[in-house]
C-alpha positions as CSV (number, residue, x, y, z in Angstrom):
1,M,-34.3,-3.8,69.9
2,R,-33.4,-0.6,71.5
3,F,-35.3,1.2,74.2
4,F,-36.8,-2.0,75.8
5,G,-35.5,-0.9,79.1
6,V,-36.9,2.6,79.2
7,L,-39.6,3.8,81.5
8,L,-43.3,3.4,80.6
9,G,-43.8,7.1,80.0
10,T,-40.9,7.2,77.6
11,I,-42.2,4.2,75.7
12,G,-45.2,6.0,74.5
13,L,-43.1,8.8,73.0
14,L,-40.7,6.4,71.3
15,T,-43.7,4.4,69.9
16,V,-45.1,7.5,68.3
17,L,-41.7,8.1,66.7
18,G,-41.4,4.5,65.6
19,G,-44.8,4.6,64.1
20,A,-44.0,7.7,62.1
21,L,-41.0,5.9,60.6
22,A,-42.9,2.7,59.9
23,I,-43.7,1.3,56.4
24,A,-46.6,-1.1,56.1
25,T,-47.6,-3.8,53.6
26,G,-49.5,-6.7,55.6
27,F,-51.4,-7.9,59.1
28,P,-52.5,-10.4,62.7
29,G,-52.6,-10.4,66.9
30,G,-53.5,-12.4,70.1
31,K,-52.6,-13.9,73.4
32,T,-49.7,-12.5,75.4
33,S,-47.0,-13.8,77.6
34,T,-44.2,-12.1,79.5
35,T,-41.6,-14.9,79.5
36,A,-39.3,-14.9,76.5
37,T,-37.4,-18.0,75.4
38,V,-34.2,-17.1,73.6
39,V,-32.2,-19.9,71.9
40,E,-28.8,-19.2,70.4
41,V,-28.2,-21.0,67.2
42,P,-25.2,-20.4,64.8
43,L,-26.5,-19.0,61.5
44,G,-23.8,-20.6,59.4
45,P,-22.1,-19.1,56.4
46,T,-23.6,-16.0,54.8
47,P,-25.1,-16.9,51.4
48,T,-23.5,-14.9,48.6
49,G,-26.1,-15.3,45.9
50,E,-25.8,-14.7,42.2
51,V,-25.6,-11.1,41.0
52,A,-26.9,-10.2,37.6
53,D,-25.5,-7.6,35.3
54,A,-27.1,-4.2,35.8
55,D,-28.3,-4.0,32.2
56,E,-29.6,-7.6,32.1
57,P,-33.4,-7.8,32.4
58,P,-34.9,-10.3,34.8
59,A,-35.7,-13.8,33.7
60,T,-39.0,-14.0,31.8
61,E,-39.5,-17.7,32.4
62,P,-40.8,-18.6,35.9
63,T,-39.0,-21.1,38.0
64,D,-40.6,-24.0,39.8
65,D,-38.8,-23.6,43.1
66,G,-41.7,-21.8,44.7
67,S,-39.5,-19.1,46.1
68,T,-41.1,-15.7,46.9
69,S,-37.8,-13.8,46.9
70,S,-39.4,-10.9,45.1
71,E,-38.4,-9.6,41.8
72,E,-34.8,-8.7,41.9
73,T,-32.2,-7.5,39.4
74,P,-29.1,-7.7,41.6
75,A,-26.2,-5.6,40.4
76,D,-23.0,-4.2,41.7
77,Q,-24.1,-0.9,40.3
78,P,-27.9,-0.7,40.3
79,T,-27.9,2.5,38.2
80,N,-29.9,2.2,35.0
81,T,-31.2,-1.2,36.0
82,S,-34.3,-1.8,33.9
83,P,-36.0,-5.2,34.3
84,E,-38.6,-5.7,31.6
85,A,-42.1,-7.0,31.9
86,P,-42.5,-10.8,31.7
87,T,-43.2,-12.2,28.3
88,G,-43.6,-15.8,29.3
89,D,-46.8,-17.7,30.2
90,G,-46.6,-16.9,33.9
91,G,-46.1,-20.5,34.8
92,I,-49.8,-21.5,34.9
93,P,-51.6,-22.8,31.8
94,P,-54.7,-20.7,30.8
95,S,-58.1,-22.1,31.6
96,P,-60.0,-21.3,28.4
97,T,-63.7,-21.3,28.0
98,P,-64.8,-24.8,26.8
99,E,-65.3,-25.0,23.1
100,A,-68.0,-27.1,21.5
101,T,-66.8,-29.9,19.3
102,A,-68.9,-32.3,17.1
103,D,-68.6,-36.1,17.5
104,T,-69.3,-38.6,14.8
105,S,-72.9,-39.1,15.8
106,G,-73.7,-35.4,15.1
107,S,-74.2,-34.4,18.7
108,T,-72.1,-31.8,20.3
109,Q,-69.9,-32.1,23.3
110,E,-67.7,-29.7,25.2
111,T,-63.9,-29.9,25.3
112,P,-62.9,-30.7,28.9
113,T,-61.9,-27.6,30.9
114,P,-58.3,-27.6,32.2
115,P,-58.0,-28.0,35.9
116,L,-58.2,-24.8,38.0
117,F,-55.1,-23.4,39.5
118,T,-54.6,-24.9,43.0
119,A,-52.3,-24.2,45.9
120,D,-51.9,-25.7,49.4
121,I,-53.7,-23.1,51.5
122,N,-54.4,-23.9,55.1
123,V,-55.8,-21.0,57.1
124,Q,-57.9,-20.4,60.2
125,A,-60.9,-18.1,60.3
126,P,-59.3,-14.6,60.1
127,R,-59.2,-12.3,63.1
128,M,-57.5,-8.9,63.5
129,E,-55.3,-9.6,66.5
130,L,-51.5,-9.1,66.4
131,P,-49.8,-5.8,67.2
132,T,-47.0,-3.9,65.5
133,Q,-47.0,-1.3,68.3
134,P,-46.8,0.0,71.0
135,L,-43.4,-1.3,72.2
136,M,-44.9,-2.9,75.4
137,S,-47.5,-4.8,73.4
138,V,-44.9,-6.1,71.0
139,E,-42.6,-7.3,73.9
140,A,-45.5,-8.9,75.7
141,T,-46.9,-10.7,72.6
142,Y,-44.0,-12.3,70.6
143,T,-42.3,-13.9,73.6
144,E,-40.9,-17.0,72.0
145,Q,-37.6,-16.0,70.5
146,H,-34.8,-17.9,68.7
147,Q,-31.6,-16.2,67.8
148,F,-29.5,-17.1,64.7
149,G,-26.4,-15.0,64.6
150,K,-27.6,-11.4,64.1
151,I,-31.1,-12.5,63.3
152,T,-33.8,-13.0,66.0
153,V,-37.1,-14.7,65.0
154,A,-39.9,-14.1,67.4
155,Y,-43.6,-15.2,67.6
156,R,-46.4,-16.1,70.0
157,P,-45.5,-19.1,72.1
158,G,-46.1,-22.4,70.3
159,A,-47.2,-20.7,67.0
160,Y,-44.3,-22.2,65.1
161,T,-41.4,-24.5,65.6
162,A,-37.7,-23.8,66.3
163,E,-36.9,-25.6,63.0
164,Y,-39.2,-23.3,61.1
165,A,-37.7,-20.3,62.8
166,A,-34.3,-21.4,61.5
167,E,-35.7,-21.6,58.0
168,V,-37.1,-18.0,58.3
169,A,-33.7,-16.8,59.6
170,A,-32.0,-18.3,56.5
171,M,-34.5,-16.7,54.2
172,A,-34.1,-13.3,56.0
173,E,-30.3,-13.5,55.5
174,E,-30.8,-14.3,51.8
175,A,-33.2,-11.3,51.6
176,R,-30.6,-9.0,53.3
177,V,-27.9,-10.0,50.7
178,E,-30.3,-9.6,47.8
179,A,-31.7,-6.2,48.9
180,N,-28.1,-4.9,49.6
181,S,-27.0,-6.0,46.1
182,K,-29.9,-4.3,44.4
183,I,-29.7,-0.9,46.1
184,G,-26.0,-0.7,46.4
185,T,-25.6,-0.9,50.2
186,N,-23.8,-3.2,52.6
187,W,-26.1,-3.1,55.7
188,D,-25.3,-5.9,58.2
189,H,-26.7,-5.3,61.6
190,D,-28.9,-7.3,64.0
191,F,-32.6,-7.3,63.4
192,T,-35.8,-9.1,64.4
193,V,-38.3,-10.9,62.3
194,F,-41.7,-11.2,64.0
195,L,-43.9,-14.0,62.6
196,V,-47.6,-13.1,62.8
197,D,-50.0,-16.1,62.9
198,Q,-53.2,-14.1,62.6
199,L,-54.1,-10.8,60.9
200,F,-52.6,-7.6,62.1
201,A,-54.6,-5.5,64.5
202,E,-56.4,-2.3,63.4
203,D,-53.1,-0.2,63.3
204,C,-52.0,-2.2,60.3
205,V,-55.2,-3.1,58.4
206,G,-54.5,-4.8,55.1
207,C,-50.8,-5.4,55.8
208,Q,-49.0,-8.5,54.7
209,G,-45.7,-7.2,56.1
210,F,-44.6,-4.2,58.2
211,T,-41.3,-2.7,59.0
212,E,-40.1,-0.4,61.8
213,S,-36.7,0.6,60.4
214,D,-35.7,2.6,63.5
215,F,-36.2,-0.4,65.8
216,R,-34.9,-2.9,63.1
217,W,-38.1,-4.8,63.2
218,I,-39.8,-6.7,60.4
219,F,-43.3,-8.2,60.9
220,M,-44.4,-10.9,58.5
221,L,-47.9,-12.2,58.1
222,D,-47.6,-16.0,58.3
223,D,-51.1,-17.1,58.8
224,G,-51.2,-19.6,55.9
225,S,-52.5,-17.1,53.4
226,L,-49.0,-16.4,51.9
227,V,-47.5,-19.3,50.0
228,R,-43.8,-19.8,50.2
229,D,-42.8,-17.9,47.1
230,E,-44.9,-14.9,48.1
231,F,-43.5,-15.0,51.6
232,E,-39.9,-14.9,50.4
233,A,-40.6,-12.1,48.0
234,L,-42.4,-10.1,50.7
235,L,-39.4,-10.7,53.0
236,V,-37.1,-9.1,50.4
237,H,-39.6,-6.2,50.1
238,E,-39.6,-5.6,53.9
239,M,-35.8,-6.0,54.1
240,T,-35.5,-3.3,51.5
241,H,-37.6,-1.0,53.8
242,L,-35.3,-1.9,56.7
243,I,-32.1,-1.2,54.9
244,A,-33.2,1.8,53.0
245,G,-34.6,3.4,56.2
246,N,-31.2,3.1,57.8
247,E,-28.9,3.6,54.8
248,I,-30.7,6.0,52.4
249,H,-33.3,8.1,54.2
250,L,-36.2,7.9,56.7
251,P,-39.3,6.4,55.0
252,L,-41.4,9.6,54.5
253,E,-42.4,9.8,50.8
254,I,-44.4,6.6,50.5
255,I,-44.5,6.4,46.7
256,Y,-40.7,6.1,46.6
257,V,-40.5,3.9,49.7
258,E,-43.0,1.4,48.4
259,G,-41.9,1.8,44.8
260,L,-38.3,0.9,45.7
261,A,-39.2,-2.1,47.8
262,T,-41.6,-3.4,45.1
263,W,-39.0,-2.8,42.4
264,V,-36.5,-4.8,44.3
265,M,-38.8,-7.8,44.7
266,T,-40.1,-7.8,41.2
267,E,-37.6,-10.3,39.8
268,D,-38.6,-12.7,42.5
269,L,-42.3,-12.3,41.7
270,V,-41.6,-12.9,38.0
271,N,-39.4,-16.0,38.7
272,A,-42.2,-17.4,40.8
273,G,-44.6,-17.0,37.9
274,Y,-46.4,-13.9,38.9
275,V,-47.2,-10.9,36.6
276,S,-44.7,-8.1,37.2
277,P,-45.9,-4.8,38.8
278,L,-44.7,-3.1,35.7
279,Q,-46.9,-5.3,33.5
280,S,-50.0,-5.0,35.7
281,T,-49.6,-1.2,35.8
282,A,-49.4,-1.0,32.0
283,W,-52.5,-3.1,31.8
284,V,-54.3,-0.8,34.3
285,Y,-53.1,2.2,32.2
286,R,-54.5,0.6,29.0
287,A,-57.8,0.1,30.8
288,G,-58.0,3.7,31.7
289,A,-57.9,3.0,35.5
290,L,-54.4,4.2,36.4
291,P,-54.4,7.0,39.0
292,S,-52.7,10.3,38.1
293,L,-49.1,10.7,39.1
294,Q,-50.2,13.2,41.8
295,E,-52.6,10.6,43.2
296,L,-49.8,8.0,43.3
297,I,-47.7,10.5,45.2
298,D,-50.5,11.4,47.7
299,D,-51.9,7.9,48.5
300,D,-51.6,6.3,51.9
301,Y,-50.7,2.8,50.5
302,A,-52.7,1.1,53.2
303,G,-52.3,-2.6,52.3
304,R,-51.0,-4.0,49.1
305,M,-54.1,-5.9,48.0
306,R,-56.5,-3.1,48.8
307,K,-54.1,-0.6,47.2
308,R,-52.7,-2.9,44.6
309,V,-52.9,-0.4,41.8
310,Y,-50.9,2.1,43.8
311,Y,-48.2,-0.3,44.9
312,D,-47.7,-1.6,41.4
313,G,-48.0,2.0,40.0
314,A,-45.2,3.1,42.4
315,A,-43.1,0.2,41.3
316,A,-43.7,1.0,37.6
317,F,-42.7,4.6,38.3
318,A,-39.5,3.3,39.9
319,F,-38.8,1.3,36.8
320,Y,-39.3,4.3,34.7
321,V,-37.1,6.7,36.7
322,I,-34.3,4.1,37.2
323,E,-34.2,3.0,33.6
324,R,-34.5,6.5,32.1
325,Y,-32.6,8.6,34.6
326,G,-30.5,6.2,36.7
327,F,-30.7,4.8,40.2
328,D,-29.0,7.9,41.7
329,R,-31.9,10.1,40.6
330,Y,-34.3,7.7,42.3
331,V,-32.3,7.9,45.5
332,A,-32.5,11.7,45.3
333,L,-36.3,11.4,45.2
334,Y,-36.2,8.9,48.1
335,Q,-34.3,11.6,50.0
336,Q,-37.1,14.0,49.3
337,E,-35.6,16.2,46.7
338,P,-38.4,17.7,44.5
339,L,-39.5,15.5,41.6
340,E,-39.5,18.3,39.0
341,T,-36.0,19.4,40.1
342,V,-34.6,15.9,40.1
343,L,-35.9,15.0,36.6
344,G,-35.6,18.5,35.2
345,K,-39.2,18.7,33.8
346,P,-42.6,19.9,34.9
347,M,-45.0,17.4,36.4
348,H,-47.2,17.1,33.3
349,E,-44.2,16.3,31.1
350,I,-43.0,13.7,33.6
351,E,-46.4,12.0,33.7
352,A,-46.7,12.0,29.9
353,E,-43.2,10.4,29.6
354,F,-44.2,7.9,32.3
355,H,-47.3,6.9,30.3
356,A,-45.2,6.6,27.1
357,Y,-42.9,4.3,29.0
358,L,-45.8,2.0,29.8
359,E,-47.1,1.9,26.2
360,P,-44.8,-0.9,25.0
361,H,-46.2,-3.2,27.7
362,A,-49.8,-2.1,27.6
363,D,-50.9,-4.6,24.9
364,A,-49.0,-7.6,26.1
365,V,-50.8,-11.0,26.3
366,I,-49.8,-13.4,29.0
367,N,-51.5,-16.8,29.5
368,G,-53.8,-15.8,26.7
369,V,-54.9,-12.8,28.8
370,D,-54.8,-9.2,27.7
371,G,-55.0,-6.0,29.8
372,P,-58.7,-5.4,29.7
373,T,-59.5,-9.0,30.5
374,W,-57.0,-9.1,33.4
375,W,-58.2,-5.8,34.8
376,N,-61.9,-6.8,34.7
377,A,-61.0,-9.8,37.0
378,A,-58.3,-8.1,39.0
379,S,-60.6,-5.1,39.9
380,Q,-63.1,-7.6,41.3
381,V,-60.5,-9.4,43.4
382,I,-59.2,-6.1,44.7
383,G,-62.8,-5.0,45.5
384,A,-63.3,-8.3,47.4
385,Y,-60.2,-7.6,49.5
386,I,-61.5,-4.1,50.3
387,R,-64.7,-5.6,51.6
388,F,-62.8,-8.4,53.4
389,Y,-60.7,-5.9,55.4
390,E,-63.8,-4.1,56.5
391,D,-64.8,-7.1,58.7
392,P,-62.4,-10.0,58.5
393,P,-64.1,-12.1,61.2
394,A,-67.2,-12.2,59.1
395,L,-65.4,-14.7,56.8
396,S,-65.0,-18.4,57.5
397,A,-61.7,-20.2,57.1
398,D,-62.9,-21.7,53.8
399,Q,-64.0,-18.3,52.5
400,Y,-60.6,-16.9,53.4
401,R,-58.9,-19.8,51.6
402,L,-60.9,-19.3,48.5
403,L,-60.2,-15.5,48.5
404,T,-56.5,-16.3,48.8
405,L,-56.7,-18.7,45.8
406,A,-58.4,-15.9,43.8
407,R,-55.6,-13.6,44.6
408,L,-52.9,-16.1,43.7
409,A,-54.6,-16.9,40.4
410,I,-55.0,-13.2,39.4
411,N,-51.4,-12.6,40.2
412,R,-50.6,-15.4,37.7
413,A,-53.0,-14.0,35.1
414,D,-55.2,-17.0,35.5
415,V,-58.4,-15.1,35.1
416,N,-60.8,-18.1,34.9
417,S,-59.5,-19.6,38.2
418,A,-59.5,-16.2,39.9
419,L,-63.2,-15.5,39.0
420,H,-64.2,-19.1,39.9
421,Y,-62.6,-18.9,43.4
422,L,-63.9,-15.4,44.0
423,A,-67.5,-16.5,43.2
424,E,-67.1,-19.5,45.4
425,S,-65.9,-17.4,48.3
426,G,-69.0,-15.2,48.3
427,V,-67.0,-12.2,49.3
């Protein structure tokens, strides 16, 4: 948290610089206070975690621990790491269309429909409130602070408990270890996690998380719309931004920045029962809806749900480059070396090779769902989120809850549940 003591005029300049170095994925805002409460608490031993072999694909069977530590393939040497698309059932049984069956009396009756996917979602009516900049607004808003070793957890006064802050600090430390192991770094400095209890303000529309690597700040949406496993995965994603911004290069080429962070969290997503970004990209490609490689390079990546195709596409491109050319080549791209120079091919050949890389995954069936079926539902959920972020306060708390359930269901390839909740939400 450098620069907190500088003059007001200097703050504006630093805020512009910090904003230029920021990477966004999430959003909230609200009341301010100027009195910070800092509590020193020992963090305890640093978790070591399990590190998988670099050539070993991520687990294809989801776990039941509800963790959101995104997809990871930890390795001492991340070069040529190539996690594969999930082949399991995604952890949620399909909800098939009821089939008619005949009883002994000759009348027909419907087979009972399996229960819809459910999750414990407790949200307020959404409002775009909480800032990620400028520096003065951040200082004046997140004034309750608890320190755990090198990790500070900050939020609006009374929004969370000190016990919960300790949990978040432990998750953040695990995320630091995981991200370091996957990208071959050993970053271990102090940083702050800001918990955001309402949607981010207009400067971060669509964000679920946001990182200022220069200030060593991570902002996490924690308004009830992210379940625990998503939150943990997103924390790994944001931690990757933080570490890479300090250890590899400033976050300037967004396709590589978001691609790396989403690649790092993929194993966590798959372990939690979500469809991997590589798989969803292959399905979008089969549906004919994948943007061109140049479009993936040029996009603004303004919010993961609104730009889901781009985030997942960037991650799939990271899988392709890392598996085919090695992690060092991807780092070179992150450091802004020209794509055609790094891969030694013209753009059209790179794009054709990338598409060929997606082909083996394009016809996969998960939870009884194929690519066209998934994309038909997913495009509707994405469209609903685009409309939602145009005017979040227009939704009630229940509409926001239903939209969240639709997102969680589509992420698990539970198409029937996703369409049901989307229709119920009215978004």
